[in-house]
ZAMI-76908 format. One record per residue (C-alpha): residue number from 1; residue in one letter; x negated, y negated, z. Coordinates in Angstrom, 2 decimals. Example, Ala and Ser with C-alpha at 12.3 -4.5 7.8 and 13.67 -1.06 7.14 Angstrom:
# residues 2
{1,a,{-12.30,4.50,7.80}}
{2,s,{-13.67,1.06,7.14}}
This chain:
# residues 553
{1,m,{-134.86,-68.77,-9.97}}
{2,y,{-135.07,-66.72,-6.38}}
{3,r,{-137.91,-68.73,-4.85}}
{4,l,{-135.12,-71.94,-5.45}}
{5,q,{-132.49,-70.63,-4.14}}
{6,s,{-134.44,-69.58,-0.50}}
{7,n,{-135.69,-73.13,-0.36}}
{8,n,{-132.46,-73.98,-0.68}}
{9,r,{-130.69,-72.01,2.02}}
{10,c,{-133.33,-73.24,4.14}}
{11,g,{-132.70,-76.97,3.58}}
{12,s,{-128.96,-75.35,4.68}}
{13,g,{-129.81,-74.48,7.55}}
{14,m,{-131.74,-77.42,9.14}}
{15,i,{-128.18,-79.54,7.99}}
{16,l,{-126.40,-77.29,10.19}}
{17,a,{-128.58,-76.93,13.25}}
{18,l,{-128.69,-80.84,12.82}}
{19,f,{-124.92,-81.19,13.28}}
{20,v,{-124.39,-78.24,15.85}}
{21,l,{-127.21,-80.48,18.07}}
{22,t,{-125.64,-83.72,17.47}}
{23,l,{-122.37,-81.77,18.13}}
{24,i,{-123.76,-80.61,21.58}}
{25,l,{-125.04,-83.70,22.13}}
{26,g,{-121.57,-85.80,21.56}}
{27,l,{-120.27,-82.90,24.00}}
{28,g,{-122.78,-83.24,27.06}}
{29,v,{-122.29,-87.44,26.94}}
{30,a,{-118.76,-87.14,27.03}}
{31,f,{-119.01,-84.53,29.79}}
{32,v,{-121.03,-86.57,32.13}}
{33,s,{-118.29,-89.72,30.80}}
{34,v,{-115.67,-87.01,32.37}}
{35,a,{-117.48,-86.06,35.37}}
{36,s,{-118.92,-89.80,35.87}}
{37,s,{-115.33,-91.56,35.54}}
{38,s,{-114.13,-88.38,37.73}}
{39,l,{-116.18,-89.01,40.46}}
{40,v,{-115.87,-92.46,40.70}}
{41,t,{-111.54,-91.42,40.42}}
{42,a,{-112.38,-88.88,43.37}}
{43,k,{-114.61,-91.57,46.03}}
{44,r,{-111.51,-94.07,45.33}}
{45,d,{-109.18,-91.55,46.55}}
{46,v,{-111.18,-90.33,49.66}}
{47,l,{-111.48,-94.36,49.84}}
{48,r,{-106.91,-95.37,49.61}}
{49,a,{-106.86,-91.56,51.51}}
{50,r,{-109.44,-93.63,54.75}}
{51,a,{-107.39,-96.60,54.03}}
{52,l,{-103.72,-94.95,54.60}}
{53,a,{-105.06,-93.12,57.93}}
{54,c,{-105.89,-96.49,59.48}}
{55,a,{-102.74,-98.41,58.76}}
{56,e,{-100.88,-95.44,60.70}}
{57,a,{-103.34,-95.94,63.21}}
{58,g,{-102.74,-99.14,62.92}}
{59,i,{-98.51,-98.02,63.23}}
{60,d,{-99.82,-95.45,66.12}}
{61,r,{-101.18,-98.90,68.42}}
{62,a,{-98.59,-100.48,67.79}}
{63,i,{-96.12,-98.45,69.53}}
{64,a,{-98.19,-97.73,72.10}}
{65,f,{-98.47,-101.38,72.95}}
{66,l,{-94.65,-101.45,72.52}}
{67,l,{-93.92,-99.06,74.93}}
{68,a,{-97.02,-99.22,77.73}}
{69,e,{-100.13,-100.53,76.78}}
{70,p,{-99.95,-103.60,75.55}}
{71,p,{-103.77,-105.45,75.09}}
{72,e,{-102.64,-108.98,77.45}}
{73,g,{-100.57,-106.53,80.11}}
{74,e,{-97.52,-107.94,79.29}}
{75,l,{-94.08,-105.60,80.28}}
{76,p,{-92.93,-102.56,78.17}}
{77,g,{-91.31,-103.38,75.06}}
{78,t,{-92.10,-107.14,75.56}}
{79,w,{-95.27,-107.20,73.35}}
{80,r,{-95.13,-109.25,69.90}}
{81,c,{-98.24,-110.81,67.40}}
{82,e,{-97.21,-112.65,64.55}}
{83,t,{-101.46,-113.02,64.01}}
{84,w,{-103.27,-110.69,63.42}}
{85,y,{-104.05,-107.57,65.66}}
{86,t,{-107.48,-106.39,64.17}}
{87,e,{-109.23,-103.36,65.26}}
{88,t,{-112.33,-101.60,63.70}}
{89,l,{-112.08,-97.84,64.17}}
{90,a,{-115.35,-96.57,62.90}}
{91,s,{-117.68,-97.15,60.72}}
{92,g,{-116.50,-99.26,57.25}}
{93,e,{-113.10,-98.19,58.93}}
{94,s,{-110.13,-100.74,60.67}}
{95,y,{-106.77,-101.82,60.49}}
{96,k,{-104.86,-104.82,61.41}}
{97,i,{-101.69,-104.74,62.49}}
{98,r,{-98.80,-107.71,63.89}}
{99,a,{-95.06,-107.56,65.28}}
{100,e,{-92.13,-109.42,64.79}}
{101,d,{-88.55,-109.41,66.32}}
{102,g,{-86.45,-108.29,62.56}}
{103,s,{-83.22,-110.52,61.67}}
{104,g,{-80.69,-110.88,59.05}}
{105,i,{-79.80,-106.72,59.04}}
{106,s,{-83.46,-105.72,60.95}}
{107,a,{-81.95,-108.08,63.64}}
{108,g,{-82.36,-106.49,67.24}}
{109,k,{-85.08,-104.90,65.87}}
{110,i,{-89.46,-105.31,65.61}}
{111,l,{-90.90,-105.34,61.85}}
{112,v,{-94.58,-103.84,62.13}}
{113,t,{-97.20,-104.74,59.23}}
{114,s,{-100.10,-102.94,59.60}}
{115,v,{-102.94,-103.03,57.25}}
{116,g,{-105.72,-100.71,57.08}}
{117,t,{-109.50,-101.22,55.48}}
{118,a,{-111.73,-98.76,53.93}}
{119,t,{-114.71,-100.08,52.81}}
{120,h,{-117.77,-97.21,51.02}}
{121,g,{-120.87,-99.36,50.15}}
{122,s,{-119.53,-102.19,47.94}}
{123,v,{-116.27,-101.01,47.40}}
{124,t,{-112.94,-101.75,49.55}}
{125,t,{-109.83,-100.59,49.42}}
{126,t,{-106.74,-101.59,51.83}}
{127,r,{-103.09,-100.11,52.14}}
{128,t,{-100.07,-101.52,53.80}}
{129,i,{-97.32,-99.68,55.85}}
{130,e,{-94.52,-101.51,56.78}}
{131,a,{-91.79,-100.45,59.67}}
{132,v,{-88.51,-101.03,60.88}}
{133,m,{-88.30,-99.95,65.39}}
{134,d,{-85.67,-100.14,67.43}}
{135,l,{-87.03,-100.42,70.86}}
{136,n,{-85.06,-100.15,74.02}}
{137,v,{-86.95,-101.33,77.44}}
{138,e,{-84.72,-100.15,80.43}}
{139,n,{-84.98,-101.13,84.04}}
{140,v,{-84.47,-97.71,85.91}}
{141,c,{-84.85,-98.28,89.46}}
{142,v,{-82.12,-97.55,92.10}}
{143,w,{-80.25,-100.61,91.83}}
{144,n,{-79.29,-100.75,87.70}}
{145,n,{-76.73,-98.09,89.05}}
{146,v,{-73.15,-97.94,90.44}}
{147,i,{-73.97,-94.33,92.48}}
{148,f,{-77.33,-93.51,92.87}}
{149,g,{-77.72,-90.20,95.05}}
{150,g,{-81.21,-89.25,96.15}}
{151,v,{-81.55,-85.48,98.14}}
{152,g,{-78.00,-84.28,98.56}}
{153,q,{-76.79,-82.54,101.11}}
{154,a,{-75.12,-78.81,101.51}}
{155,g,{-75.50,-77.76,97.72}}
{156,r,{-74.53,-81.18,96.46}}
{157,s,{-74.91,-84.54,95.65}}
{158,i,{-71.57,-85.41,95.77}}
{159,n,{-68.58,-84.55,97.37}}
{160,g,{-64.68,-85.71,96.58}}
{161,n,{-63.99,-87.50,93.12}}
{162,v,{-64.50,-91.01,92.59}}
{163,k,{-63.63,-93.07,89.38}}
{164,i,{-67.21,-94.60,88.42}}
{165,r,{-67.56,-97.24,85.38}}
{166,g,{-71.29,-98.03,85.65}}
{167,s,{-74.97,-95.64,85.34}}
{168,v,{-75.30,-92.97,87.84}}
{169,h,{-78.41,-91.22,88.58}}
{170,l,{-78.25,-88.34,90.61}}
{171,l,{-81.75,-86.69,91.40}}
{172,g,{-80.91,-83.44,94.10}}
{173,d,{-84.29,-83.02,94.49}}
{174,g,{-84.19,-81.76,98.08}}
{175,e,{-86.97,-82.82,101.27}}
{176,e,{-90.17,-82.93,101.11}}
{177,y,{-91.89,-80.17,103.42}}
{178,t,{-95.15,-78.55,104.96}}
{179,d,{-96.40,-75.54,104.10}}
{180,l,{-98.21,-74.04,107.00}}
{181,d,{-97.98,-70.54,105.91}}
{182,a,{-99.06,-71.79,102.23}}
{183,d,{-96.26,-69.49,101.09}}
{184,g,{-94.83,-71.50,98.96}}
{185,h,{-91.37,-71.95,99.91}}
{186,w,{-90.14,-73.44,103.69}}
{187,d,{-89.62,-70.98,106.78}}
{188,d,{-87.28,-71.85,109.30}}
{189,v,{-87.77,-70.84,112.43}}
{190,e,{-87.17,-67.20,113.03}}
{191,t,{-85.67,-65.62,116.06}}
{192,y,{-87.82,-63.13,118.67}}
{193,t,{-87.05,-60.95,121.77}}
{194,d,{-89.00,-62.92,124.70}}
{195,a,{-90.51,-59.68,126.36}}
{196,n,{-92.48,-61.47,128.81}}
{197,s,{-89.91,-63.68,129.60}}
{198,n,{-93.34,-67.02,128.63}}
{199,g,{-90.53,-68.89,127.16}}
{200,q,{-92.80,-68.62,123.55}}
{201,y,{-93.12,-65.91,120.93}}
{202,d,{-95.79,-63.61,121.86}}
{203,f,{-97.83,-61.36,118.63}}
{204,g,{-96.28,-58.37,118.95}}
{205,e,{-92.59,-59.16,120.45}}
{206,p,{-89.80,-57.98,118.44}}
{207,f,{-88.76,-60.56,115.77}}
{208,v,{-86.34,-60.80,112.69}}
{209,d,{-88.51,-61.11,109.64}}
{210,t,{-85.76,-63.06,107.57}}
{211,d,{-87.88,-63.94,104.26}}
{212,l,{-90.01,-60.80,104.84}}
{213,d,{-93.29,-62.06,104.17}}
{214,g,{-94.70,-59.59,107.32}}
{215,h,{-94.97,-61.84,110.56}}
{216,r,{-93.22,-64.64,112.74}}
{217,d,{-92.79,-68.10,111.51}}
{218,a,{-91.68,-71.39,113.22}}
{219,r,{-89.58,-73.84,112.06}}
{220,e,{-92.28,-75.77,109.22}}
{221,p,{-91.60,-80.17,109.72}}
{222,f,{-90.23,-81.72,107.06}}
{223,v,{-88.92,-85.26,106.47}}
{224,d,{-85.08,-85.45,107.08}}
{225,v,{-83.99,-87.83,104.37}}
{226,n,{-80.47,-86.91,104.97}}
{227,g,{-79.84,-86.78,108.57}}
{228,n,{-78.35,-83.56,109.45}}
{229,g,{-80.69,-81.90,110.87}}
{230,t,{-81.74,-78.51,108.33}}
{231,r,{-84.42,-78.86,105.65}}
{232,d,{-81.84,-78.94,102.15}}
{233,p,{-83.66,-77.49,99.21}}
{234,a,{-83.75,-79.09,95.84}}
{235,l,{-79.91,-78.55,93.85}}
{236,t,{-79.91,-75.44,91.57}}
{237,v,{-78.20,-75.01,88.46}}
{238,t,{-75.83,-73.07,90.27}}
{239,d,{-75.08,-76.14,92.86}}
{240,m,{-72.63,-79.20,91.76}}
{241,a,{-74.57,-82.44,91.26}}
{242,s,{-71.29,-84.15,90.99}}
{243,e,{-67.94,-82.49,90.60}}
{244,i,{-64.85,-84.48,88.31}}
{245,s,{-61.52,-83.90,88.27}}
{246,g,{-57.75,-85.12,88.83}}
{247,d,{-57.69,-88.90,88.01}}
{248,a,{-61.82,-89.27,88.29}}
{249,d,{-63.76,-90.17,85.66}}
{250,m,{-67.06,-91.78,84.56}}
{251,g,{-66.09,-94.99,82.12}}
{252,n,{-67.96,-97.54,80.72}}
{253,t,{-65.86,-100.77,80.96}}
{254,y,{-64.57,-102.84,83.97}}
{255,d,{-60.98,-100.84,82.72}}
{256,g,{-58.91,-100.79,85.65}}
{257,m,{-60.59,-103.48,88.15}}
{258,l,{-58.21,-105.59,90.19}}
{259,a,{-57.94,-108.77,88.68}}
{260,d,{-59.11,-110.64,91.75}}
{261,l,{-62.74,-108.54,91.65}}
{262,r,{-62.43,-109.12,88.53}}
{263,s,{-62.44,-112.84,88.72}}
{264,r,{-65.43,-113.22,91.08}}
{265,v,{-67.80,-110.97,88.83}}
{266,p,{-69.52,-112.03,85.12}}
{267,a,{-68.06,-111.34,81.63}}
{268,l,{-69.76,-108.22,80.71}}
{269,p,{-72.90,-107.74,78.51}}
{270,q,{-71.80,-107.44,74.95}}
{271,t,{-73.54,-105.26,72.31}}
{272,t,{-72.50,-104.01,68.13}}
{273,f,{-71.11,-100.50,68.23}}
{274,g,{-68.91,-99.31,64.94}}
{275,g,{-69.51,-102.53,63.59}}
{276,e,{-67.64,-104.34,65.70}}
{277,l,{-68.98,-106.23,68.79}}
{278,v,{-67.30,-104.80,72.37}}
{279,d,{-68.30,-104.79,76.08}}
{280,t,{-70.13,-102.77,77.48}}
{281,l,{-71.14,-101.31,80.95}}
{282,e,{-74.57,-100.14,78.84}}
{283,a,{-73.41,-96.99,81.09}}
{284,k,{-75.49,-93.66,81.27}}
{285,l,{-75.38,-90.85,83.25}}
{286,r,{-78.78,-89.22,84.63}}
{287,v,{-78.50,-86.37,87.05}}
{288,k,{-81.83,-83.89,87.31}}
{289,h,{-80.85,-81.40,89.49}}
{290,g,{-77.55,-79.36,89.81}}
{291,r,{-74.53,-79.86,87.58}}
{292,v,{-71.62,-81.77,86.98}}
{293,n,{-68.16,-79.98,86.98}}
{294,i,{-65.65,-81.87,85.54}}
{295,s,{-62.08,-80.40,84.97}}
{296,g,{-58.19,-81.60,83.77}}
{297,s,{-57.78,-84.85,82.52}}
{298,a,{-61.31,-86.10,83.68}}
{299,t,{-63.85,-87.44,80.94}}
{300,v,{-67.21,-88.56,81.06}}
{301,g,{-66.74,-91.44,78.52}}
{302,a,{-64.15,-91.51,76.68}}
{303,v,{-63.12,-91.33,72.88}}
{304,n,{-63.90,-94.31,70.39}}
{305,q,{-61.02,-96.65,70.06}}
{306,p,{-61.77,-98.77,66.89}}
{307,g,{-59.77,-102.49,67.22}}
{308,d,{-60.42,-102.58,70.97}}
{309,s,{-63.19,-105.03,72.73}}
{310,d,{-64.04,-101.99,74.57}}
{311,k,{-67.19,-99.18,74.00}}
{312,e,{-65.68,-96.57,75.72}}
{313,t,{-68.27,-94.08,74.92}}
{314,v,{-71.10,-93.44,77.37}}
{315,d,{-74.39,-95.07,76.08}}
{316,g,{-76.18,-91.28,77.06}}
{317,t,{-76.24,-88.29,79.65}}
{318,y,{-79.02,-86.52,80.73}}
{319,v,{-78.32,-83.56,83.17}}
{320,n,{-80.38,-80.52,83.07}}
{321,d,{-78.39,-78.01,84.91}}
{322,g,{-75.76,-78.51,82.32}}
{323,f,{-72.09,-79.14,82.84}}
{324,g,{-69.41,-77.01,83.71}}
{325,g,{-65.59,-76.65,85.21}}
{326,t,{-62.48,-76.27,83.31}}
{327,a,{-63.29,-79.34,80.34}}
{328,g,{-67.16,-78.98,80.66}}
{329,v,{-68.84,-80.13,77.16}}
{330,g,{-65.32,-80.78,75.70}}
{331,s,{-64.84,-83.78,78.25}}
{332,v,{-68.18,-85.35,77.64}}
{333,y,{-67.73,-88.69,74.86}}
{334,s,{-71.74,-90.22,74.93}}
{335,d,{-73.57,-91.10,71.98}}
{336,n,{-76.32,-88.72,72.31}}
{337,g,{-73.62,-85.64,73.11}}
{338,y,{-74.49,-83.68,75.52}}
{339,a,{-77.40,-81.05,75.66}}
{340,n,{-80.75,-83.73,76.53}}
{341,g,{-82.01,-82.96,79.80}}
{342,y,{-83.10,-85.35,82.97}}
{343,d,{-85.49,-88.09,80.98}}
{344,l,{-87.68,-89.20,83.64}}
{345,g,{-89.99,-86.58,84.50}}
{346,d,{-91.04,-85.70,88.54}}
{347,g,{-91.86,-89.49,90.65}}
{348,v,{-90.84,-92.24,88.01}}
{349,v,{-87.94,-92.96,89.82}}
{350,t,{-87.42,-91.12,94.34}}
{351,l,{-85.14,-92.39,96.78}}
{352,p,{-86.37,-95.08,98.87}}
{353,v,{-86.56,-93.93,102.37}}
{354,i,{-86.67,-96.85,105.08}}
{355,d,{-87.48,-94.28,108.64}}
{356,h,{-90.69,-92.47,107.59}}
{357,g,{-93.53,-93.23,105.57}}
{358,e,{-95.87,-96.10,106.32}}
{359,y,{-94.69,-99.16,104.39}}
{360,t,{-97.37,-101.96,103.70}}
{361,h,{-96.70,-105.62,102.50}}
{362,g,{-98.87,-108.94,102.62}}
{363,g,{-102.42,-106.80,103.74}}
{364,t,{-100.10,-105.47,106.88}}
{365,t,{-99.04,-101.90,107.23}}
{366,y,{-95.81,-101.21,109.30}}
{367,s,{-94.69,-97.62,110.49}}
{368,n,{-92.16,-97.64,107.92}}
{369,y,{-90.08,-99.70,105.85}}
{370,l,{-87.37,-100.61,108.91}}
{371,a,{-89.88,-101.21,110.74}}
{372,y,{-90.87,-104.19,108.54}}
{373,l,{-87.62,-106.07,107.55}}
{374,q,{-87.28,-106.30,111.47}}
{375,a,{-90.16,-108.01,111.64}}
{376,s,{-88.75,-110.13,108.43}}
{377,a,{-86.12,-111.00,110.17}}
{378,t,{-83.87,-112.98,112.73}}
{379,v,{-83.21,-110.11,115.22}}
{380,v,{-79.73,-109.81,117.16}}
{381,t,{-80.16,-106.65,119.81}}
{382,g,{-77.34,-104.34,120.17}}
{383,d,{-74.40,-104.49,118.15}}
{384,l,{-73.05,-106.84,115.26}}
{385,n,{-69.09,-107.67,114.92}}
{386,i,{-68.52,-109.54,111.87}}
{387,t,{-64.92,-110.61,112.33}}
{388,y,{-61.88,-112.19,111.05}}
{389,g,{-60.89,-114.77,113.80}}
{390,v,{-63.60,-115.18,115.71}}
{391,p,{-66.90,-117.43,114.85}}
{392,q,{-70.04,-116.75,115.31}}
{393,t,{-74.04,-118.26,114.50}}
{394,i,{-77.18,-116.65,114.22}}
{395,i,{-79.80,-119.35,113.71}}
{396,g,{-83.42,-117.82,113.25}}
{397,p,{-86.54,-118.75,111.26}}
{398,n,{-86.04,-116.02,108.97}}
{399,g,{-82.13,-115.41,108.18}}
{400,s,{-78.96,-116.96,109.79}}
{401,l,{-75.64,-115.59,109.73}}
{402,v,{-72.55,-118.12,110.44}}
{403,v,{-69.06,-116.80,110.42}}
{404,d,{-65.65,-119.60,111.21}}
{405,a,{-62.47,-118.92,112.39}}
{406,s,{-61.19,-118.44,108.76}}
{407,g,{-63.49,-115.61,107.96}}
{408,n,{-65.67,-117.41,106.06}}
{409,v,{-69.64,-116.37,106.03}}
{410,t,{-72.74,-117.69,105.11}}
{411,i,{-75.71,-116.06,105.01}}
{412,t,{-79.32,-116.46,104.60}}
{413,g,{-82.20,-114.37,104.76}}
{414,i,{-82.00,-111.11,106.81}}
{415,v,{-80.57,-110.68,109.80}}
{416,y,{-81.52,-107.69,111.68}}
{417,a,{-78.96,-106.27,114.33}}
{418,t,{-80.58,-103.45,117.11}}
{419,g,{-76.70,-101.54,117.43}}
{420,n,{-74.03,-100.72,114.61}}
{421,i,{-72.50,-103.42,111.82}}
{422,t,{-68.83,-103.37,112.08}}
{423,f,{-66.64,-106.13,109.73}}
{424,g,{-62.80,-105.94,111.15}}
{425,p,{-60.19,-105.99,111.51}}
{426,k,{-58.70,-103.96,109.07}}
{427,k,{-56.26,-106.24,106.80}}
{428,k,{-58.45,-109.04,106.56}}
{429,t,{-60.78,-110.52,104.31}}
{430,l,{-64.35,-111.51,105.00}}
{431,t,{-65.26,-114.31,102.48}}
{432,y,{-69.20,-115.29,102.05}}
{433,s,{-71.27,-117.33,100.50}}
{434,g,{-75.38,-117.47,100.50}}
{435,s,{-77.78,-114.59,99.42}}
{436,g,{-78.34,-112.22,102.29}}
{437,t,{-79.12,-108.79,103.56}}
{438,l,{-77.49,-106.95,106.28}}
{439,v,{-79.85,-104.41,108.57}}
{440,t,{-79.42,-101.83,111.22}}
{441,p,{-81.30,-98.44,111.89}}
{442,g,{-77.83,-97.14,112.98}}
{443,s,{-74.71,-97.32,111.10}}
{444,m,{-72.58,-99.87,109.18}}
{445,y,{-68.37,-99.92,109.75}}
{446,a,{-66.01,-101.75,107.12}}
{447,h,{-62.22,-102.32,108.38}}
{448,c,{-61.78,-105.01,105.82}}
{449,n,{-62.02,-106.95,102.55}}
{450,v,{-66.13,-108.32,102.02}}
{451,l,{-65.70,-109.98,98.75}}
{452,p,{-67.86,-113.96,97.32}}
{453,a,{-66.66,-116.13,97.22}}
{454,t,{-67.77,-117.40,93.98}}
{455,r,{-69.48,-114.99,91.60}}
{456,f,{-71.42,-111.76,92.45}}
{457,p,{-74.20,-111.32,92.37}}
{458,t,{-75.51,-114.13,90.15}}
{459,v,{-74.13,-116.84,92.73}}
{460,d,{-73.52,-115.17,95.97}}
{461,v,{-74.99,-111.96,97.10}}
{462,l,{-75.01,-109.46,100.42}}
{463,g,{-75.93,-106.56,100.65}}
{464,l,{-76.21,-103.35,104.00}}
{465,i,{-78.82,-101.50,104.27}}
{466,a,{-78.21,-98.58,107.20}}
{467,g,{-80.63,-96.19,108.69}}
{468,d,{-77.82,-93.88,109.34}}
{469,r,{-74.58,-94.34,107.10}}
{470,i,{-71.48,-96.33,105.75}}
{471,e,{-68.63,-95.48,106.20}}
{472,l,{-66.10,-97.23,104.48}}
{473,a,{-61.97,-97.85,105.36}}
{474,t,{-62.89,-94.34,107.87}}
{475,g,{-60.85,-95.71,111.11}}
{476,s,{-57.33,-95.38,111.65}}
{477,g,{-55.08,-97.52,110.06}}
{478,d,{-57.57,-98.70,107.64}}
{479,s,{-56.35,-99.46,104.02}}
{480,q,{-57.71,-99.59,101.07}}
{481,l,{-60.61,-101.62,100.72}}
{482,s,{-61.96,-104.45,98.02}}
{483,m,{-65.53,-105.14,97.95}}
{484,a,{-68.25,-107.21,95.65}}
{485,l,{-71.84,-105.62,97.79}}
{486,a,{-75.55,-104.11,97.40}}
{487,m,{-75.80,-101.39,99.69}}
{488,y,{-78.05,-98.53,101.00}}
{489,a,{-77.51,-95.92,103.75}}
{490,q,{-80.11,-93.33,103.72}}
{491,h,{-78.41,-90.77,105.56}}
{492,k,{-74.62,-91.18,104.14}}
{493,v,{-71.91,-93.42,102.55}}
{494,i,{-68.43,-92.27,103.08}}
{495,s,{-64.93,-93.74,101.88}}
{496,y,{-61.71,-92.77,102.74}}
{497,k,{-59.22,-95.11,100.83}}
{498,q,{-59.12,-95.98,97.37}}
{499,s,{-60.62,-98.90,97.10}}
{500,q,{-62.76,-101.47,95.02}}
{501,i,{-66.35,-101.53,94.72}}
{502,v,{-67.91,-103.78,93.03}}
{503,g,{-71.83,-103.40,92.68}}
{504,t,{-74.17,-100.78,93.73}}
{505,i,{-74.91,-97.98,96.31}}
{506,v,{-77.29,-95.78,97.34}}
{507,s,{-78.36,-93.02,99.91}}
{508,s,{-79.02,-89.62,99.71}}
{509,y,{-75.45,-87.91,99.93}}
{510,y,{-72.02,-89.60,99.12}}
{511,e,{-68.38,-87.93,100.99}}
{512,m,{-65.66,-89.43,98.74}}
{513,f,{-61.92,-88.92,99.30}}
{514,n,{-58.72,-90.04,97.70}}
{515,v,{-60.99,-91.56,94.85}}
{516,p,{-62.10,-94.40,94.88}}
{517,s,{-63.04,-97.01,92.15}}
{518,i,{-66.85,-97.59,91.82}}
{519,f,{-68.26,-100.27,89.56}}
{520,q,{-71.63,-101.35,88.45}}
{521,a,{-72.38,-105.30,87.86}}
{522,p,{-74.83,-105.52,85.84}}
{523,d,{-76.51,-108.39,87.06}}
{524,l,{-77.69,-107.16,89.92}}
{525,a,{-80.52,-105.03,89.21}}
{526,d,{-82.36,-109.15,88.97}}
{527,n,{-80.40,-111.09,91.56}}
{528,l,{-80.96,-109.00,94.52}}
{529,p,{-80.21,-110.31,98.07}}
{530,p,{-83.62,-110.08,100.08}}
{531,g,{-85.23,-107.00,101.57}}
{532,l,{-83.77,-103.71,99.51}}
{533,p,{-85.67,-101.19,99.29}}
{534,g,{-86.92,-100.13,96.15}}
{535,a,{-86.25,-103.25,94.37}}
{536,d,{-88.72,-103.57,92.69}}
{537,p,{-88.56,-102.70,89.13}}
{538,i,{-89.29,-99.66,87.22}}
{539,w,{-89.40,-100.61,83.36}}
{540,v,{-89.18,-97.63,80.92}}
{541,a,{-89.67,-98.20,77.62}}
{542,s,{-88.24,-96.00,73.97}}
{543,l,{-88.74,-96.14,70.16}}
{544,s,{-87.92,-94.97,67.81}}
{545,v,{-89.02,-95.39,64.02}}
{546,e,{-86.33,-96.20,61.55}}
{547,s,{-87.53,-96.92,58.70}}
{548,w,{-91.28,-96.76,56.83}}
{549,r,{-92.74,-97.79,54.03}}
{550,e,{-95.96,-98.55,52.19}}
{551,s,{-95.76,-101.49,50.46}}
{552,p,{-98.69,-103.20,47.83}}
{553,n,{-100.63,-105.37,48.34}}
């Protein structure tokens, strides 16, 4: 009996052992299956991540093409690719991109599609990103403003108040100099006692150590861009680039322009703002050095007025040293607020200087830009007086100027006078036709209206270039003027009356009295007369990604 029970128990143990082994084997097979499946999933996830990274790299490449690095050398912002542009990043990794102009609710935008591909062995995965981008391309050359100010003078760029309609760009950079003693600042001449009366400083003679550097300094060379005889440093946060007060303001429309002047310029561009189609000058305020003081009822921009045809707010303000005055930032009405600094960096835009520095054109190098202009012009020796009622004819291979007894002026090319140029007499109107430029290394004086015969600047456009200054209505008995011009004066522009001017003024420094009104002509930068300095466009593109999504493949 006992032996039979023992044998039965042994058989039961074997069955149990087989069951356990079978269970372990099944669990092992299941584990291997799960592990294998997890490995496949992990590889697929890695491929998907790599494909997404490739698609994102494609978006980055499209942004670079749109902003500054188009593959075929196109202008910034103009690249479009309706067929696929493909690039391999590494073995098994690539992307293809295309860019198209949007339509419908995406009108005015750019639609970018990027497909990233990742391959491992025989397995390939793709992922697709679609992005909607808002691109702004701007020509920031000096002539795409109503006022462009260079180095400044006496701690400011504009002295006086102006009613401004359009973009303003003030640098306040100061004047370049040669740092002979490498002390990091410009040294003016330090006075000394000429003990031995030889007319020069000798070591050991007493001197006034103005900058406390332990040695006597001679005046270091500098470029006197504004012609005031002393070196002007860059404006600081305590200096005023501009002061806007009283009746002065900065606006974005042709509000306040005389009807006769308005009839001689094209209609303003239009944009959609606040759901409305409105007129706009696309005005921006850029100030690199110095504060902008706003006082009294003056404003930069204005409160948007729904229902009218104008865009009252300015498109942007970019002021490094901020706003001051009694009104300050409370009177800034800008699409981007008031806290943005200067956005173009050093050296992107500079004041063109015409009396200093070599200039090369067509393989020929000239001592300066004025010398180039003289070589490219019909030259008049002495002063040039353009006078209503006094006919004159100047004809040459490079430019011509014809004035009849009724004050009608026909100009072509470049006419260069070695003396000063004067427009007159007061209370008369000179009416010009054609496209041409008057140049003097000296100064220009305007005592009368100077207006286009038809449409400024697309049909008739007159440029003025002065090596010294341009004075507007500064003579005895002069009255306010009406003008449509492109004006450059290296040293200074002075205005004495409540004149109305359409066009652009470029200079180192401004003196404005009695609040003149100056209006930008948006088409001027594309229709400049010959010879204007700084005429080449400077394209700057900015881009924002408005939406981004992954689309199913």
